[in-house]
N, C-alpha and C positions, 0 to 999 in steps of 0.2 A: 504494499499499500505507500502509496505516495504520500509524504509527511502533509501535504494541505487537504488531502481527502479525510473527511469527516473530522475536520481539523480542530474543532473544540473536544472532541474526545483524546486527539493526539495531544493537546495542549495539557489537558487534567490529567494525562496518563504520563507524559513524561517531563515539560519544561517547567510545568505550574502544577504539579502535584501538591506543594503546600497552600494552594488555594481551592482543592477539592475538596467534595462532600460526596457522600456515596459508595455503593459497592455495587457487585455484579454487573448488570448492563448499563447501568445509569450514572453519570457525574453530574455534578452542579458546582459552580463557582459558590464561594463563601457569599450569603447573601447580599452583604455592603458592598462586596466588589462589583459585581454584576448579575443579571437575571440570568445568562449563557450555560447552559447545558448540552449535555449531550448522550445519544444511545449508542451502544455498540455498534446495534444492528437497529433498525425501524420495525420490530417484531412484536408481537403481545406481549411477550415476558421482557422485553426492553422498555416498552410503556409503563408497565406495571412496574418494574424496578424504578423507574423514575416517578411515580405516583407516591412511592414509599419515600424517595428523597425529598420533593417537593412538599408533601404532605396536604391533607384534605383542605381546600381554599389557598393552596400555595399556587405561585405562577412560574414558570421556566419557560425561556427561550430557545429555540433550536434552530440549528441549520439542516434543511433537508434537500436530499436531492429531487424529490418529488414534492409536488402540491401536497399540502396536508388534506387529508381524508379526516371526516369526522369519527371520531372514537366515544364509545362510551366511558362516562366517567371523566370526560374533556369536554373543556369548554374553548372555545377557539376567541381569543381575544383582540387578535390583530396579526396581519401580516402580509409580507410584499415579496415581489420578486428580487432574487438575489444574483449578484455578480461576483466571482472572484477574480482578482488581478493580481496579476505578480507582474516583477520588474527584475528579469534575469540578467540586464545587460547594464543597471546602473542608470545615472538619471539621463536623457536622452539629451535633453535642451535646457538647464540649468540657465536661470537668468542671473546678472550681477545683484546682490542683494542692496536694498536700500541702506546706506549706513546711519540714515537716522531713524530705521526702525529698530527698534532695540525689543531681541528676544530674551523672556524670562523662565526660568525653568520653576516649574509649578510641583508645589506639593502639599501636604496636609494643611497647612495654613489657607490654601486657595481655594480647596475644597470646595466650599458654599458658592465659590463664584465659577466654578468650573460647572457645578450641578444646575447652578442658574442659568448660565450659558447655554447647555446643552439641553436644558429642558426647553427653552426657547426654540434652538435651531434644532432639534430632534436627528443628530447623527446617529444614533443607536442608544441601547441600554448605557445609562452611568450612573454609579452609586458614590456614596460618599468613601471608599476605599479603591475605586477604579484605577486612581494613579499609582497604588502601589505594583501595577501589574509592570509597568515600565517607564520609560523619560516621557513626562510631558513638558511641552513648550507652547507660553503663551504671548501675547501682543498684549500690551494696555493702551488706551489713549482717556487722557487725564485721568490716570489712576485704576480705571476700570478696563478689565479684562475682556475685551472684544474678539479675540480670535484666538484658537487653540490647536492644538494636534498632540498625537501621541504615541504610544507602543501598548497593545493592548493581548493579544494571541501571542505567544512562542512556542513553535516546535523545532524538533532537530533541525538547524541550518535556515531557521526561517524566525522572523518576527515581522508582525502585522504592524502596518499604521492606520490608526485608529483614531475616531473624534474629531476629524477636521470639520471645523466648524468656525464660523465669522458672524458675528453678529449682522443684521438687516441693517442697521444704519453705517456700516463701514466696509461693506462690500465691494466689488472693484476696484480695491488697492492692491491687490496680488497677495493678501494675507496668507491664504492657503497656501501658493505655492512656495512663499518663502519659508513658513515651516515646515511642511512636507520635505521640502528638500534637506533642511535640516534634518530633520527626522529621519530621512533616508541615508544623509550621509553618513550618519552615526551607527546605523543598522550594517551598510557597508563596509565600515570600518572595523567591526567587528568580525569580519567575513560572513555574513551573513545575508540572506537575500529578502528586501521588502516584499509583501505583498499586500490587501487591502480587501474591503467587500465595501458595495455598492449597492444599493437601492439600483434594481435594473433598470427601471426608467426615469434616473436622475441623469439625464445626457446630458445635462453641465457637467457636474462632477466627473463623468466619466471622460467626457472630451479633455478635463485638465490632468488626468489621470495619466491617459494615454500621451498629452504631451511631455508629462514628466517620466515616460520610458514604460509606464504599465501596460499588460498587454491582457486580453480577455484569456482567462484560463477554464472556468467552469461557471455554467450557472444552477444555481439553483431555488429554494426558498428560504425566506424566516417566517418562522412562527412562534407568536406568544401564547402560550396555553396556561389553562387554569385549572386544576385537579378539580371537581365537583362530589 
């Protein structure tokens, strides 16, 4: 199996086991880290194990190869087409960084602002401890966090670029490109390959990712489920 196939399962059973909850055929990131979880295989037993991990009334998010089909005992909360992209040849056309743009490393003290920004822009599940998964960088304007990007899933030889978002009042300034270029550079310096996930219908974001050297690797589906 390629490290990016069933990537959440791979992360939770290799490089990010310290964040994993669950046994058997299901794993889930610790609740305050992210809602993401995974099944070793999307079978009846896999979903049964996942139900024990999330608990009655609990919620988990899965990356699936096929669209989610209704299952007894589960409520489909929200979902979207998912595109996985990989940058195997580095950054294809990095532009010179504006020296006037200051990049700040983000951590625990910045968590409330990071949650506020991701709640507004919705790049994907983000919790009060998501910043523990890797490096997160941000750009501030008048002291307020207006753009960010960071690292999320880590599997052998690969690290995911994630939480790429910009406040609606500050789009068009190249902040996403600046932050992604910096994050990708750090991943490459470690000898790893950057990858990412995007909504399959987010044409604007996908165009940016392609200009930064990413190519489409596989399509799938994102599903947030609640155990009822």
